[in-house]
Structure formats: structure tokens, C-alpha cells
N, C-alpha and C positions, 0 to 999 in steps of 0.2 A: 512474442506472445505477451499480452498484458493480463493482469490478474482477472479482470472480468471475463476474458476469453477462457482462461484456464479453469476458473471456478464455475463458469456458466451461470452466473448469478442474475443475469438479466438487467444489470444496472450500469452497463457500459454507455458510451456516448451516443450510440445509435438506438438505444432501447426505447420502446414506446412507454412513456411514464403515465400509466393509467392507474386507476383505482387508488390514488394517493401515493403511489410509488414515486420516489425522487431519485435523481442520480446519486450514485455513491460519491462521497467527498473526494475520492481518489481521481475521479474523472475531472473534477473541478480544480484540482491542485496543479496549477500551471507552473509553479516554481520548480517542479521536478521533471518538467517535460524534457525528454531525451535521456534522463538518467537511466542507466543500465539498458538503454536502447528502447525504452518504453514511451508511450504517449501519456502526457501529464504525469501522474504518479503511478501509472499502471505497472511499473516494475520496481516500485518502492512503497507499496501500499501499507506495509507494516508500520511506517512512521506517521501515517495520516490518521488523525483523530476522527472518530465517528464512522469508520467503515462499516459496511453492512454484511460482513462475513457471516455465513450461516443464517442470514435473514434477520439478525439482531444487531443493533448498534453496539460496536465493540469498545468505544471509549478511547482514552488517550493511549499513547505508546506505552507509558508506564504500566497501565492496566492490562494491555493486550500483549505485551512483549513475550511472555512465556508461551502463549499459544501460537503467536506468529512465528517464532523461531522453530517451532515443531511443524509448521505448515509445509505441505509438499511443494507449494508454489515458491515459498521463500527458499527452501532447500534447492529447488531447481535453478533459481536465479543465481544463488550463491555458487553452486557448482558450475554453471555455465560461465560465469565471469571469473572465477578463481581470484587471483590477486587484484583484479580490477573492480571487485565487489566493494561498494562503498558501505562503510559501517553505519549503523543507525545514528550514531552520534553526529557524523558528518551530514547525513541527510536531514536530521532535525535542525541543524544550523542553517541549512539551505532553505528551509521553510519558515525560519524565524522562531523555532521552538527551542527552549532551553533543554538540553539533553538530560538533565537531571543526574542522579547518582549511578546510572547504569553504565556498565563497561562491557557492552555486547560486541 
């Protein structure tokens, strides 16, 4: 299950983008395709800047990290994968972002 399915946000790849709605950046992030078994960044959404969680643009990983690690979807993916769960620092490198000072 990808984040857009879990969250039921209506911004997945097959959503009708009407009334000015745009796809979430998670759908467009192809460098994480297959990570944690998801489509594009669908199972690593927490490291993608500009996600639309809660209907609002969430910003960079550094800004949204505290709320993402408390998210039920993040916790579900982490629990399902156990020791195979890739840490945000690794995922950020995969998309070409500098992981910054976080040690999550």
C-alpha cells in the first residue's frame, strides 16, 4: 500500500486533477520507485519535499520530520519492514538531498 492509498488523499497517480489540484510530489519522485515495495515514493513519502499531507504543503524533510515519524503510515511501513526499513538519511541520498543534521 502506498501513502496516497493509506491516507486517501486523492492525489495518487490515477486521481483526476480537477479544480487546480496537482499530483503530490511523492507520485512524481521516480528515484524511490520500488523502495520499501512502493510505487515511486509511495512508501518513503516522509523524505519528499512538498507533500500534500492533510491538504497543506508540508515543506522539506527537516521541517516535516517530527510529524512524519509520528504518522501512522510511517509507523506501519517501519513495522512491516523491520530491519529492512531504510532510514531517512539513506533515502535522502537516493533522491539527491543532503540529509542535514538529523539522525533519525
